[in-house]
N, CA, C and O atoms as a GROMACS GRO file, in nm:
protein
  296
    1MET      N    1   0.744  -1.429  -5.144
    1MET     CA    2   0.605  -1.386  -5.143
    1MET      C    3   0.558  -1.361  -4.999
    1MET      O    4   0.491  -1.261  -4.973
    2LYS      N    5   0.593  -1.450  -4.908
    2LYS     CA    6   0.552  -1.433  -4.768
    2LYS      C    7   0.617  -1.309  -4.709
    2LYS      O    8   0.556  -1.239  -4.628
    3LEU      N    9   0.740  -1.281  -4.748
    3LEU     CA   10   0.810  -1.164  -4.696
    3LEU      C   11   0.742  -1.036  -4.744
    3LEU      O   12   0.728  -0.941  -4.667
    4LYS      N   13   0.700  -1.033  -4.871
    4LYS     CA   14   0.630  -0.916  -4.922
    4LYS      C   15   0.498  -0.894  -4.849
    4LYS      O   16   0.463  -0.780  -4.816
    5ARG      N   17   0.426  -1.002  -4.822
    5ARG     CA   18   0.299  -0.991  -4.751
    5ARG      C   19   0.322  -0.941  -4.609
    5ARG      O   20   0.247  -0.857  -4.559
    6LEU      N   21   0.426  -0.993  -4.543
    6LEU     CA   22   0.458  -0.949  -4.407
    6LEU      C   23   0.495  -0.801  -4.405
    6LEU      O   24   0.448  -0.727  -4.318
    7LEU      N   25   0.578  -0.758  -4.500
    7LEU     CA   26   0.618  -0.617  -4.505
    7LEU      C   27   0.499  -0.527  -4.534
    7LEU      O   28   0.488  -0.418  -4.477
    8ALA      N   29   0.410  -0.570  -4.622
    8ALA     CA   30   0.291  -0.491  -4.653
    8ALA      C   31   0.200  -0.480  -4.532
    8ALA      O   32   0.144  -0.374  -4.505
    9THR      N   33   0.186  -0.589  -4.457
    9THR     CA   34   0.103  -0.588  -4.337
    9THR      C   35   0.162  -0.495  -4.232
    9THR      O   36   0.091  -0.417  -4.170
   10LEU      N   37   0.293  -0.504  -4.213
   10LEU     CA   38   0.360  -0.416  -4.117
   10LEU      C   39   0.348  -0.270  -4.158
   10LEU      O   40   0.321  -0.184  -4.073
   11ALA      N   41   0.366  -0.241  -4.286
   11ALA     CA   42   0.355  -0.103  -4.334
   11ALA      C   43   0.214  -0.051  -4.313
   11ALA      O   44   0.195   0.064  -4.273
   12ALA      N   45   0.114  -0.134  -4.342
   12ALA     CA   46  -0.025  -0.092  -4.322
   12ALA      C   47  -0.052  -0.065  -4.174
   12ALA      O   48  -0.123   0.030  -4.139
   13GLY      N   49   0.004  -0.148  -4.087
   13GLY     CA   50  -0.012  -0.129  -3.943
   13GLY      C   51   0.052   0.000  -3.896
   13GLY      O   52  -0.005   0.071  -3.813
   14TRP      N   53   0.170   0.030  -3.947
   14TRP     CA   54   0.238   0.153  -3.908
   14TRP      C   55   0.160   0.276  -3.954
   14TRP      O   56   0.147   0.374  -3.880
   15VAL      N   57   0.107   0.269  -4.076
   15VAL     CA   58   0.028   0.381  -4.127
   15VAL      C   59  -0.098   0.398  -4.042
   15VAL      O   60  -0.133   0.511  -4.006
   16TRP      N   61  -0.164   0.290  -4.010
   16TRP     CA   62  -0.286   0.297  -3.930
   16TRP      C   63  -0.256   0.357  -3.792
   16TRP      O   64  -0.330   0.442  -3.743
   17MET      N   65  -0.146   0.312  -3.730
   17MET     CA   66  -0.110   0.364  -3.598
   17MET      C   67  -0.076   0.513  -3.606
   17MET      O   68  -0.112   0.589  -3.516
   18ALA      N   69  -0.007   0.554  -3.712
   18ALA     CA   70   0.030   0.694  -3.726
   18ALA      C   71  -0.093   0.782  -3.746
   18ALA      O   72  -0.098   0.895  -3.697
   19LEU      N   73  -0.192   0.731  -3.816
   19LEU     CA   74  -0.314   0.808  -3.839
   19LEU      C   75  -0.404   0.807  -3.717
   19LEU      O   76  -0.474   0.906  -3.692
   20ALA      N   77  -0.404   0.699  -3.642
   20ALA     CA   78  -0.493   0.688  -3.527
   20ALA      C   79  -0.439   0.761  -3.405
   20ALA      O   80  -0.517   0.802  -3.319
   21ALA      N   81  -0.310   0.778  -3.395
   21ALA     CA   82  -0.249   0.838  -3.276
   21ALA      C   83  -0.300   0.980  -3.249
   21ALA      O   84  -0.335   1.009  -3.135
   22PRO      N   85  -0.304   1.069  -3.347
   22PRO     CA   86  -0.352   1.203  -3.316
   22PRO      C   87  -0.499   1.207  -3.276
   22PRO      O   88  -0.542   1.302  -3.210
   23ALA      N   89  -0.576   1.107  -3.313
   23ALA     CA   90  -0.717   1.105  -3.280
   23ALA      C   91  -0.742   1.063  -3.136
   23ALA      O   92  -0.854   1.077  -3.086
   24ALA      N   93  -0.641   1.011  -3.070
   24ALA     CA   94  -0.658   0.966  -2.932
   24ALA      C   95  -0.687   1.085  -2.842
   24ALA      O   96  -0.634   1.194  -2.863
   25GLU      N   97  -0.770   1.064  -2.742
   25GLU     CA   98  -0.804   1.171  -2.649
   25GLU      C   99  -0.683   1.204  -2.562
   25GLU      O  100  -0.608   1.113  -2.526
   26PRO      N  101  -0.663   1.330  -2.529
   26PRO     CA  102  -0.550   1.365  -2.442
   26PRO      C  103  -0.571   1.307  -2.303
   26PRO      O  104  -0.683   1.295  -2.254
   27ALA      N  105  -0.462   1.273  -2.241
   27ALA     CA  106  -0.467   1.216  -2.107
   27ALA      C  107  -0.514   1.321  -2.007
   27ALA      O  108  -0.475   1.437  -2.015
   28VAL      N  109  -0.596   1.280  -1.913
   28VAL     CA  110  -0.643   1.368  -1.808
   28VAL      C  111  -0.532   1.377  -1.703
   28VAL      O  112  -0.487   1.273  -1.654
   29PRO      N  113  -0.488   1.496  -1.668
   29PRO     CA  114  -0.381   1.506  -1.568
   29PRO      C  115  -0.427   1.451  -1.434
   29PRO      O  116  -0.541   1.473  -1.392
   30GLU      N  117  -0.338   1.382  -1.369
   30GLU     CA  118  -0.369   1.325  -1.238
   30GLU      C  119  -0.362   1.434  -1.131
   30GLU      O  120  -0.290   1.533  -1.146
   31ASN      N  121  -0.436   1.415  -1.025
   31ASN     CA  122  -0.430   1.507  -0.913
   31ASN      C  123  -0.304   1.474  -0.834
   31ASN      O  124  -0.294   1.369  -0.772
   32ASP      N  125  -0.207   1.566  -0.837
   32ASP     CA  126  -0.080   1.542  -0.770
   32ASP      C  127  -0.078   1.591  -0.626
   32ASP      O  128   0.027   1.596  -0.564
   33GLY      N  129  -0.193   1.628  -0.574
   33GLY     CA  130  -0.198   1.669  -0.434
   33GLY      C  131  -0.197   1.819  -0.420
   33GLY      O  132  -0.257   1.891  -0.500
   34LEU      N  133  -0.129   1.866  -0.318
   34LEU     CA  134  -0.128   2.009  -0.286
   34LEU      C  135  -0.041   2.087  -0.386
   34LEU      O  136   0.058   2.036  -0.438
   35ALA      N  137  -0.082   2.209  -0.410
   35ALA     CA  138  -0.002   2.298  -0.492
   35ALA      C  139   0.113   2.352  -0.408
   35ALA      O  140   0.108   2.352  -0.285
   36VAL      N  141   0.217   2.396  -0.476
   36VAL     CA  142   0.332   2.452  -0.405
   36VAL      C  143   0.287   2.571  -0.322
   36VAL      O  144   0.218   2.660  -0.372
   37GLY      N  145   0.324   2.573  -0.195
   37GLY     CA  146   0.289   2.682  -0.105
   37GLY      C  147   0.157   2.663  -0.033
   37GLY      O  148   0.127   2.737   0.060
   38GLN      N  149   0.077   2.565  -0.076
   38GLN     CA  150  -0.052   2.540  -0.010
   38GLN      C  151  -0.028   2.466   0.121
   38GLN      O  152   0.058   2.379   0.129
   39LYS      N  153  -0.104   2.502   0.224
   39LYS     CA  154  -0.088   2.439   0.355
   39LYS      C  155  -0.145   2.298   0.353
   39LYS      O  156  -0.250   2.272   0.294
   40ALA      N  157  -0.074   2.208   0.418
   40ALA     CA  158  -0.119   2.069   0.429
   40ALA      C  159  -0.232   2.060   0.531
   40ALA      O  160  -0.231   2.135   0.629
   41PRO      N  161  -0.327   1.972   0.511
   41PRO     CA  162  -0.434   1.956   0.610
   41PRO      C  163  -0.378   1.891   0.737
   41PRO      O  164  -0.275   1.824   0.734
   42ALA      N  165  -0.447   1.912   0.848
   42ALA     CA  166  -0.405   1.851   0.975
   42ALA      C  167  -0.421   1.699   0.966
   42ALA      O  168  -0.523   1.649   0.919
   43PHE      N  169  -0.319   1.628   1.012
   43PHE     CA  170  -0.327   1.482   1.014
   43PHE      C  171  -0.235   1.428   1.122
   43PHE      O  172  -0.146   1.497   1.171
   44THR      N  173  -0.259   1.303   1.158
   44THR     CA  174  -0.177   1.232   1.257
   44THR      C  175  -0.138   1.097   1.198
   44THR      O  176  -0.222   1.026   1.143
   45LEU      N  177  -0.012   1.064   1.210
   45LEU     CA  178   0.040   0.936   1.161
   45LEU      C  179   0.125   0.871   1.269
   45LEU      O  180   0.164   0.936   1.366
   46LYS      N  181   0.153   0.744   1.252
   46LYS     CA  182   0.242   0.672   1.342
   46LYS      C  183   0.386   0.693   1.297
   46LYS      O  184   0.416   0.692   1.178
   47ASP      N  185   0.476   0.713   1.394
   47ASP     CA  186   0.617   0.721   1.359
   47ASP      C  187   0.679   0.582   1.361
   47ASP      O  188   0.608   0.483   1.379
   48HIS      N  189   0.811   0.574   1.344
   48HIS     CA  190   0.879   0.444   1.338
   48HIS      C  191   0.879   0.371   1.472
   48HIS      O  192   0.914   0.253   1.478
   49ASN      N  193   0.840   0.440   1.580
   49ASN     CA  194   0.828   0.376   1.711
   49ASN      C  195   0.682   0.349   1.748
   49ASN      O  196   0.652   0.320   1.863
   50ASP      N  197   0.594   0.359   1.650
   50ASP     CA  198   0.450   0.334   1.666
   50ASP      C  199   0.381   0.435   1.757
   50ASP      O  200   0.279   0.404   1.819
   51ARG      N  201   0.437   0.557   1.766
   51ARG     CA  202   0.373   0.664   1.843
   51ARG      C  203   0.301   0.758   1.748
   51ARG      O  204   0.347   0.782   1.636
   52ASP      N  205   0.186   0.811   1.792
   52ASP     CA  206   0.112   0.908   1.712
   52ASP      C  207   0.188   1.040   1.709
   52ASP      O  208   0.232   1.091   1.812
   53VAL      N  209   0.202   1.094   1.589
   53VAL     CA  210   0.266   1.225   1.570
   53VAL      C  211   0.176   1.307   1.480
   53VAL      O  212   0.142   1.264   1.369
   54SER      N  213   0.136   1.426   1.527
   54SER     CA  214   0.050   1.511   1.446
   54SER      C  215   0.134   1.617   1.375
   54SER      O  216   0.240   1.657   1.425
   55LEU      N  217   0.087   1.659   1.261
   55LEU     CA  218   0.156   1.765   1.188
   55LEU      C  219   0.160   1.892   1.272
   55LEU      O  220   0.261   1.963   1.274
   56GLY      N  221   0.050   1.921   1.340
   56GLY     CA  222   0.044   2.042   1.422
   56GLY      C  223   0.151   2.046   1.530
   56GLY      O  224   0.210   2.151   1.555
   57SER      N  225   0.176   1.932   1.594
   57SER     CA  226   0.278   1.929   1.700
   57SER      C  227   0.418   1.951   1.643
   57SER      O  228   0.504   2.009   1.710
   58LEU      N  229   0.441   1.906   1.523
   58LEU     CA  230   0.572   1.926   1.460
   58LEU      C  231   0.590   2.070   1.414
   58LEU      O  232   0.699   2.125   1.426
   59VAL      N  233   0.485   2.130   1.361
   59VAL     CA  234   0.492   2.269   1.313
   59VAL      C  235   0.520   2.364   1.428
   59VAL      O  236   0.585   2.467   1.408
   60LYS      N  237   0.470   2.333   1.548
   60LYS     CA  238   0.496   2.418   1.665
   60LYS      C  239   0.645   2.427   1.695
   60LYS      O  240   0.692   2.527   1.749
   61LYS      N  241   0.720   2.322   1.660
   61LYS     CA  242   0.865   2.320   1.685
   61LYS      C  243   0.944   2.394   1.578
   61LYS      O  244   1.059   2.432   1.600
   62GLY      N  245   0.883   2.416   1.460
   62GLY     CA  246   0.953   2.483   1.350
   62GLY      C  247   0.908   2.429   1.216
   62GLY      O  248   0.812   2.352   1.208
   63PRO      N  249   0.977   2.468   1.108
   63PRO     CA  250   0.941   2.423   0.974
   63PRO      C  251   0.945   2.270   0.963
   63PRO      O  252   1.025   2.203   1.028
   64VAL      N  253   0.856   2.217   0.878
   64VAL     CA  254   0.845   2.072   0.862
   64VAL      C  255   0.858   2.036   0.714
   64VAL      O  256   0.799   2.102   0.628
   65ALA      N  257   0.934   1.935   0.685
   65ALA     CA  258   0.943   1.878   0.550
   65ALA      C  259   0.885   1.737   0.556
   65ALA      O  260   0.932   1.654   0.634
   66LEU      N  261   0.783   1.711   0.475
   66LEU     CA  262   0.720   1.579   0.472
   66LEU      C  263   0.782   1.495   0.361
   66LEU      O  264   0.791   1.539   0.247
   67VAL      N  265   0.823   1.375   0.395
   67VAL     CA  266   0.879   1.283   0.297
   67VAL      C  267   0.806   1.149   0.314
   67VAL      O  268   0.803   1.094   0.423
   68PHE      N  269   0.749   1.099   0.206
   68PHE     CA  270   0.679   0.972   0.210
   68PHE      C  271   0.753   0.873   0.124
   68PHE      O  272   0.787   0.902   0.009
   69TYR      N  273   0.780   0.756   0.180
   69TYR     CA  274   0.845   0.648   0.106
   69TYR      C  275   0.743   0.538   0.083
   69TYR      O  276   0.676   0.493   0.177
   70ARG      N  277   0.732   0.494  -0.039
   70ARG     CA  278   0.642   0.383  -0.069
   70ARG      C  279   0.714   0.254  -0.038
   70ARG      O  280   0.827   0.232  -0.081
   71SER      N  281   0.647   0.171   0.036
   71SER     CA  282   0.703   0.042   0.074
   71SER      C  283   0.695  -0.055  -0.043
   71SER      O  284   0.605  -0.043  -0.127
   72SER      N  285   0.785  -0.148  -0.049
   72SER     CA  286   0.783  -0.246  -0.158
   72SER      C  287   0.669  -0.346  -0.142
   72SER      O  288   0.638  -0.418  -0.237
   73ASP      N  289   0.607  -0.353  -0.024
   73ASP     CA  290   0.500  -0.451  -0.004
   73ASP      C  291   0.360  -0.388  -0.007
   73ASP      O  292   0.264  -0.450   0.038
   74TRP      N  293   0.348  -0.264  -0.058
   74TRP     CA  294   0.218  -0.200  -0.069
   74TRP      C  295   0.142  -0.258  -0.184
   74TRP      O  296   0.029  -0.217  -0.210
   0.00000   0.00000   0.00000
């Protein structure tokens, strides 16, 4: 008897979830930053030797690829 009640409860839950899922609002897309080909804004950051480096100074030397690594302690 307990098994039948458990199965009926689980089945009712699955049906409810299946019916409620399409009613959920669609997720709002996150702002992923710049679009492909869009110019990056001017900025200055510290390098690994604690010196200020601006994007403009690097672009004067040639093409620049920006790579950001998230630290494990952020």
